[in-house]
C-alpha positions as CSV (number, residue, x, y, z in Angstrom):
1,M,71.3,66.8,86.6
2,A,72.0,63.1,87.1
3,P,69.9,61.7,89.9
4,K,73.1,60.6,91.8
5,Q,74.6,64.1,91.9
6,M,71.2,65.6,92.7
7,E,70.7,63.3,95.6
8,F,74.3,63.9,96.9
9,L,74.0,67.7,96.8
10,A,70.6,67.5,98.4
11,S,72.1,65.4,101.2
12,L,74.9,67.9,101.7
13,R,72.5,70.7,101.9
14,R,70.5,68.9,104.7
15,Q,73.7,68.1,106.6
16,N,75.3,71.5,106.2
17,P,72.6,74.2,106.2
18,Q,75.3,76.9,106.8
19,I,76.3,76.6,103.2
20,G,73.0,75.4,101.8
21,E,72.4,78.4,99.6
22,A,75.8,78.0,97.9
23,L,75.2,74.3,97.3
24,E,71.8,75.0,95.8
25,Q,73.3,77.5,93.4
26,L,76.0,75.0,92.5
27,S,73.3,72.4,91.7
28,A,71.6,74.8,89.3
29,Q,74.8,75.8,87.5
30,Y,75.8,72.1,87.2
31,D,72.4,71.3,85.8
32,A,72.8,74.1,83.2
33,K,76.3,72.9,82.3
34,L,77.8,76.3,83.1
35,W,81.3,74.9,83.8
36,H,83.0,78.3,84.4
37,Q,80.4,79.3,86.9
38,V,80.5,75.8,88.4
39,T,84.3,76.3,89.0
40,Q,83.7,79.7,90.6
41,K,80.9,78.4,92.8
42,L,83.1,75.4,93.9
43,E,85.8,77.8,95.0
44,E,83.1,79.7,97.0
45,V,81.9,76.5,98.6
46,F,85.5,75.6,99.6
47,D,86.0,79.0,101.1
48,L,82.8,78.7,103.1
49,A,83.6,75.2,104.3
50,E,87.2,76.0,105.3
51,S,86.1,79.1,107.2
52,Q,84.1,76.7,109.5
53,P,86.6,74.0,110.5
54,P,84.0,71.3,111.2
55,L,82.9,71.5,107.6
56,G,86.4,71.0,106.1
57,S,86.2,67.2,106.0
58,M,83.0,67.5,103.9
59,L,85.2,68.6,101.0
60,I,86.7,65.1,100.6
61,S,83.2,63.7,100.1
62,L,82.3,66.6,97.7
63,Y,85.3,65.8,95.5
64,D,84.9,62.0,95.5
65,N,81.1,62.0,94.9
66,F,80.6,65.1,92.8
67,I,83.7,66.9,91.3
68,A,85.4,63.7,90.2
69,D,82.5,62.8,87.9
70,F,83.0,65.9,85.6
71,A,86.6,67.0,86.5
72,G,87.6,67.0,82.8
73,K,85.0,69.8,82.0
74,L,86.6,72.3,84.5
75,N,89.6,74.5,84.2
76,L,92.3,71.9,85.0
77,L,94.6,74.1,86.9
78,K,91.7,75.3,89.1
79,L,90.8,71.7,89.5
80,A,94.3,71.0,90.7
81,H,94.0,73.9,93.2
82,L,90.8,72.4,94.6
83,A,92.4,68.9,94.8
84,V,95.3,70.2,96.8
85,R,92.9,71.9,99.2
86,V,91.0,68.7,99.6
87,S,94.2,66.7,100.3
88,K,95.0,68.9,103.3
89,H,91.9,67.6,105.0
90,Y,93.3,64.1,105.2
91,S,94.8,63.4,108.5
92,E,97.5,61.0,107.3
93,I,100.3,61.8,104.9
94,D,99.9,58.5,103.1
95,Q,96.2,59.3,102.5
96,R,97.1,62.7,101.0
97,L,99.7,61.1,98.7
98,A,97.3,58.4,97.5
99,F,94.6,61.1,96.8
100,L,97.0,63.4,94.9
101,E,98.6,60.6,93.0
102,G,95.1,59.5,92.0
103,V,94.2,62.9,90.7
104,V,97.4,63.1,88.7
105,E,96.6,59.7,87.1
106,S,93.1,60.8,86.3
107,L,94.5,63.9,84.5
108,K,96.8,61.7,82.4
109,Q,93.8,59.7,81.3
110,L,92.1,62.9,80.0
111,R,94.8,63.3,77.4
112,H,94.2,67.0,77.5
113,V,96.6,69.4,75.8
114,K,96.7,71.6,78.9
115,V,97.4,68.9,81.4
116,E,101.1,69.8,82.1
117,E,100.6,72.8,84.4
118,P,98.0,71.1,86.7
119,S,100.0,67.9,86.8
120,L,103.2,69.8,87.8
121,Y,101.3,71.7,90.4
122,L,100.0,68.5,91.9
123,R,103.4,66.7,91.7
124,M,105.0,69.5,93.6
125,H,102.5,69.0,96.4
126,I,103.3,65.3,96.2
127,G,106.9,66.2,96.6
128,E,106.1,68.4,99.6
129,N,104.3,65.5,101.3
130,K,107.1,63.1,100.4
131,L,109.5,65.4,102.3
132,L,107.2,65.6,105.3
133,K,107.2,61.8,105.3
134,G,111.0,61.8,105.2
135,D,111.4,60.5,101.7
136,V,114.1,63.0,100.7
137,V,115.2,61.2,97.6
138,A,111.7,61.2,96.1
139,C,111.2,64.9,97.0
140,K,114.5,65.8,95.4
141,A,113.6,63.9,92.1
142,L,110.3,65.8,91.9
143,M,112.0,69.1,92.8
144,E,114.5,68.7,90.0
145,E,111.7,67.7,87.6
146,G,109.8,70.9,88.5
147,K,112.9,73.1,88.1
148,E,113.7,71.6,84.7
149,K,110.1,72.2,83.5
150,L,110.2,75.8,84.7
151,E,113.4,76.5,82.9
152,S,112.1,75.1,79.6
153,A,108.8,77.1,79.7
154,T,108.0,80.8,80.0
155,D,104.3,80.9,80.4
156,F,103.5,78.8,83.5
157,D,100.8,80.2,85.8
158,P,102.4,82.1,88.8
159,S,100.8,79.6,91.2
160,V,102.7,76.7,89.5
161,S,106.0,78.6,89.6
162,A,105.4,79.6,93.2
163,T,104.8,75.9,94.2
164,V,108.0,74.7,92.5
165,H,110.1,77.3,94.3
166,Y,108.3,76.7,97.6
167,V,109.0,72.9,97.5
168,C,112.7,73.8,96.6
169,S,112.9,76.0,99.6
170,Q,111.5,73.4,101.9
171,F,113.9,70.8,100.6
172,H,116.9,73.1,101.1
173,K,115.6,74.0,104.6
174,A,115.5,70.3,105.5
175,Q,119.1,70.0,104.2
176,K,120.1,73.2,106.2
177,D,121.4,74.7,103.0
178,F,120.8,78.3,104.0
179,G,122.0,79.9,100.8
180,E,119.8,77.8,98.5
181,F,116.8,78.2,100.8
182,Y,117.2,82.0,100.7
183,K,117.2,82.1,96.9
184,S,114.3,79.7,96.6
185,A,112.2,81.5,99.2
186,L,112.8,84.8,97.5
187,M,111.7,83.3,94.2
188,Y,108.6,81.9,95.9
189,L,107.8,85.4,97.2
190,A,108.4,86.8,93.7
191,Y,105.4,84.7,92.5
192,T,103.2,85.1,95.6
193,S,101.7,88.1,97.2
194,S,102.7,88.1,100.9
195,D,99.3,89.7,101.7
196,S,97.6,86.5,100.6
197,L,99.5,84.3,103.0
198,P,98.0,83.2,106.3
199,K,99.4,85.2,109.2
200,D,101.1,82.3,111.0
201,F,102.6,81.0,107.8
202,K,103.8,84.4,106.8
203,L,105.5,85.0,110.2
204,A,107.3,81.6,110.0
205,L,108.5,82.3,106.5
206,G,109.6,85.8,107.4
207,V,111.7,84.4,110.3
208,D,113.1,81.6,108.2
209,I,114.2,83.8,105.3
210,S,115.7,86.3,107.7
211,L,117.7,83.7,109.5
212,S,118.8,82.1,106.2
213,A,120.1,85.5,104.9
214,L,122.2,85.9,108.0
215,L,123.5,82.4,108.0
216,A,124.1,81.8,104.3
217,D,127.8,81.9,103.5
218,N,127.2,83.4,100.0
219,V,124.6,86.2,100.9
220,F,126.2,89.6,101.3
221,N,123.3,91.7,99.9
222,F,120.3,92.2,102.2
223,G,118.6,95.0,100.2
224,E,116.2,92.8,98.3
225,L,114.9,91.2,101.5
226,L,114.8,94.5,103.5
227,L,112.6,96.0,100.8
228,H,110.2,93.1,100.8
229,P,106.9,93.7,102.7
230,I,107.1,90.2,104.3
231,L,109.4,91.7,106.9
232,E,106.6,94.0,108.1
233,I,105.1,91.1,110.0
234,L,108.3,90.8,112.1
235,D,107.8,94.3,113.4
236,A,104.4,93.4,114.8
237,S,105.8,90.2,116.6
238,S,108.4,89.2,119.1
239,F,110.9,88.9,116.2
240,K,111.2,92.7,115.7
241,W,114.9,92.3,116.8
242,L,115.5,90.1,113.8
243,H,114.5,92.8,111.3
244,E,116.8,95.2,113.2
245,L,119.6,92.7,113.0
246,L,119.2,92.5,109.2
247,E,119.5,96.3,109.1
248,V,122.6,96.2,111.2
249,F,124.2,93.6,108.9
250,N,123.2,95.6,105.8
251,T,125.1,98.6,107.1
252,G,128.0,96.6,108.6
253,D,127.5,98.3,111.9
254,I,129.8,96.2,114.2
255,G,129.2,98.5,117.2
256,R,125.5,98.1,117.1
257,Y,125.8,94.3,116.4
258,D,127.8,93.9,119.7
259,E,125.1,95.9,121.5
260,M,122.4,93.8,120.1
261,C,124.2,90.6,121.1
262,Q,123.9,91.8,124.7
263,Q,120.5,93.4,124.4
264,Y,118.8,90.4,122.8
265,D,120.9,87.7,124.3
266,K,117.9,85.6,125.3
267,D,116.2,85.9,121.8
268,L,119.5,85.1,120.0
269,R,120.1,82.0,122.2
270,A,116.6,80.8,121.4
271,Q,117.8,80.3,117.8
272,P,120.1,77.3,117.8
273,A,121.5,78.0,114.3
274,L,122.6,81.5,115.4
275,V,124.3,80.2,118.5
276,E,126.0,77.5,116.4
277,C,127.3,80.0,113.8
278,Q,128.5,82.8,116.1
279,R,132.0,82.8,114.6
280,Q,130.6,82.9,111.0
281,L,128.3,85.8,111.9
282,R,131.1,87.8,113.3
283,E,133.1,87.2,110.2
284,K,130.1,88.2,108.0
285,I,129.4,91.4,109.9
286,T,133.1,92.3,109.5
287,I,133.0,91.7,105.8
288,M,129.8,93.8,105.5
289,C,131.6,96.6,107.5
290,L,134.4,96.5,104.9
291,L,131.9,96.5,101.9
292,E,130.0,99.4,103.4
293,L,133.2,101.4,103.9
294,I,134.2,100.9,100.3
295,F,130.7,101.4,98.9
296,R,130.4,104.8,100.5
297,L,133.6,106.1,99.0
298,P,133.7,107.7,95.5
299,A,135.2,105.5,92.9
300,E,138.3,107.8,92.5
301,E,139.0,107.7,96.3
302,R,139.1,103.9,96.8
303,Q,142.7,103.7,97.8
304,I,142.2,102.9,101.5
305,S,144.7,102.7,104.3
306,L,144.8,99.3,106.0
307,Q,144.8,101.2,109.3
308,V,141.5,102.9,108.5
309,I,140.0,99.5,107.8
310,A,141.5,98.2,111.0
311,D,139.9,101.0,113.0
312,R,136.5,100.5,111.4
313,T,136.4,96.7,111.6
314,K,138.2,96.4,115.1
315,L,140.8,94.1,113.6
316,S,144.6,94.0,113.8
317,L,146.5,94.8,110.6
318,D,147.1,91.1,110.1
319,G,143.4,90.5,110.5
320,V,142.7,93.2,107.9
321,E,144.9,91.5,105.4
322,F,143.0,88.2,106.0
323,L,139.7,90.1,105.7
324,L,140.7,91.6,102.3
325,M,141.9,88.2,101.0
326,K,138.6,86.7,102.1
327,A,136.6,89.4,100.3
328,L,138.8,89.0,97.2
329,S,138.3,85.2,97.2
330,L,134.5,85.6,97.5
331,H,134.7,88.0,94.5
332,L,133.0,90.7,96.7
333,I,135.7,93.2,95.6
334,E,138.5,93.4,93.1
335,G,141.7,95.2,93.6
336,S,145.3,94.9,95.0
337,I,146.9,95.1,98.4
338,D,150.1,97.1,98.9
339,Q,151.6,95.7,102.1
340,V,154.7,97.9,101.9
341,D,152.8,101.2,101.9
342,G,149.9,99.8,103.9
343,F,146.9,100.4,101.6
344,V,144.4,98.6,99.4
345,Q,143.4,99.8,96.0
346,V,139.8,98.7,95.2
347,S,138.8,98.8,91.5
348,W,135.4,97.2,91.9
349,V,132.9,96.3,94.6
350,Q,129.9,93.9,94.2
351,P,126.7,95.7,93.2
352,R,124.0,95.7,95.7
353,V,120.2,96.3,96.0
354,L,119.8,99.6,97.7
355,T,117.4,100.3,100.5
356,F,115.6,103.7,100.6
357,P,118.1,105.4,102.9
358,E,121.0,104.1,100.7
359,M,119.2,105.4,97.6
360,Q,118.9,108.8,99.3
361,G,122.7,108.7,100.0
362,L,123.3,107.9,96.4
363,C,121.2,110.8,95.3
364,E,123.3,113.1,97.5
365,R,126.5,111.7,95.9
366,L,125.1,112.3,92.4
367,D,124.3,115.9,93.4
368,G,127.8,116.3,94.5
369,W,129.1,114.8,91.3
370,A,126.9,117.2,89.3
371,S,128.2,120.2,91.3
372,K,131.8,119.1,90.4
373,V,131.0,118.8,86.8
374,K,129.4,122.2,86.8
375,S,132.4,123.7,88.5
376,V,134.8,122.2,85.9
377,N,132.6,123.5,83.2
378,L,132.7,127.1,84.6
379,A,136.4,126.9,85.0
380,L,136.9,125.8,81.4
381,E,134.6,128.6,80.2
382,Q,136.7,131.2,82.2
383,E,140.0,129.8,80.8
384,T,138.8,130.0,77.2
385,V,137.6,133.7,77.5
386,G,139.3,135.6,74.7
387,V,140.2,132.6,72.6
388,V,139.4,133.5,69.0
389,E,137.4,130.9,67.2
390,V,138.8,129.9,63.8
C-alpha cells in the first residue's frame, strides 16, 4: 500500500476505534488489490459509520483522501452509490452539488465504456439537489435527460431507473401535478423494495402517493396502489384514515365518504390540498360510484335506468346526465344516453386493477357464468334427444 493511504487509514483507525477492525481489513484488501472485496468492505464501513451519526462526516474525508485515488478500479455504479452517500453529509446544498459534479467529471476522464449508468445516477441526484435549491429549470432539464436515456435503454440497473423516477416524482410534486407525481412515484416503487426504505421516508411517500391518487384528475383506478405494501405503514400511523379513504373511493361508497368527512374532519382539514379540492373530490367519488355500479353489472345487463344511477349517486336526473357526459368525455365508459326512455346503454367500461375482494367477486361472477353455460348445454342435450344422426 502507498505510504499516504496507509498513514491515512491508520489515522482513521486511531480516531474511530469503533470501526477500527473494518478499516484494518480494508487496508489489507487494498494492499492485495482485491478491488471487489475493497468495494464490499467500503460499503460495510459506510454502513457502520452512518449507524453512528458522529462518524458520518468522516466519510467525506475517506472519499477525498482514499477512495478518489483508485476510484476507476472499483465497480463504477457502486462508486456512484458511495459518492451519493458521501454527498448527503455535506451541510450545504452548494457543497453537495460541487462534490457530485466533481465526481461526474472524474468519471468522464476515465473514458470507461460503463460510465453511462453511474453518470446518470449521479446526475439525477444533482437534479434532486438543484430542485431543493429552487433551480426548477435545471432540474427539469436533467429529469428530461434521464427519462430519454431510460426510454432508449433496456438494461439499466434498477437503482438507476428508480432514481430517475424518484427525481421525476419530486419535480411533479413541486409543480403540484398530482397525476404525474402519482405515475412517477408508482414507477419509483416498481424499481424499489418498500421494505428497504427508511421508516420516516416510507411514511411520507405513502402519504404523498395516497393524496396524489385522490387529488389527480386523471386517476380513477386505485387497485394498483391498494395492493402495494407501502400502504401498510399508514395503518400503523396516524394516517390510517387515509388508507380507508382510498378504499372508499375505490368502491365509490358515497355514504361512507360522507361519514368519513365528519368522523375525520380534523385530519382532513390538516391537509390543505384536500380542503382546497373538496368539490373535485365530491365529483370524483361520484364518478367512482357510477363506475362501480357499471362494473358490477354483467356485460349483457348494462342498460341502466337514469333513476337507478340518481338513487345510487344522490344526484338529480339532470346531474346524472352531466355525470354520464363527464365519464364519457374522460373515456371512462363508452355508450349512449337515451333521454326519452331515461336509460344509458354502456358498451365498455375502463379496465381496472382488482383488489383481492374484487377478484373474489369476479370469481363468483365467473362461477355464475359457468353455471349458465352448463344449464344451456343440458337444455340443448334434452332438446336433441331422439334426433337421428345422419
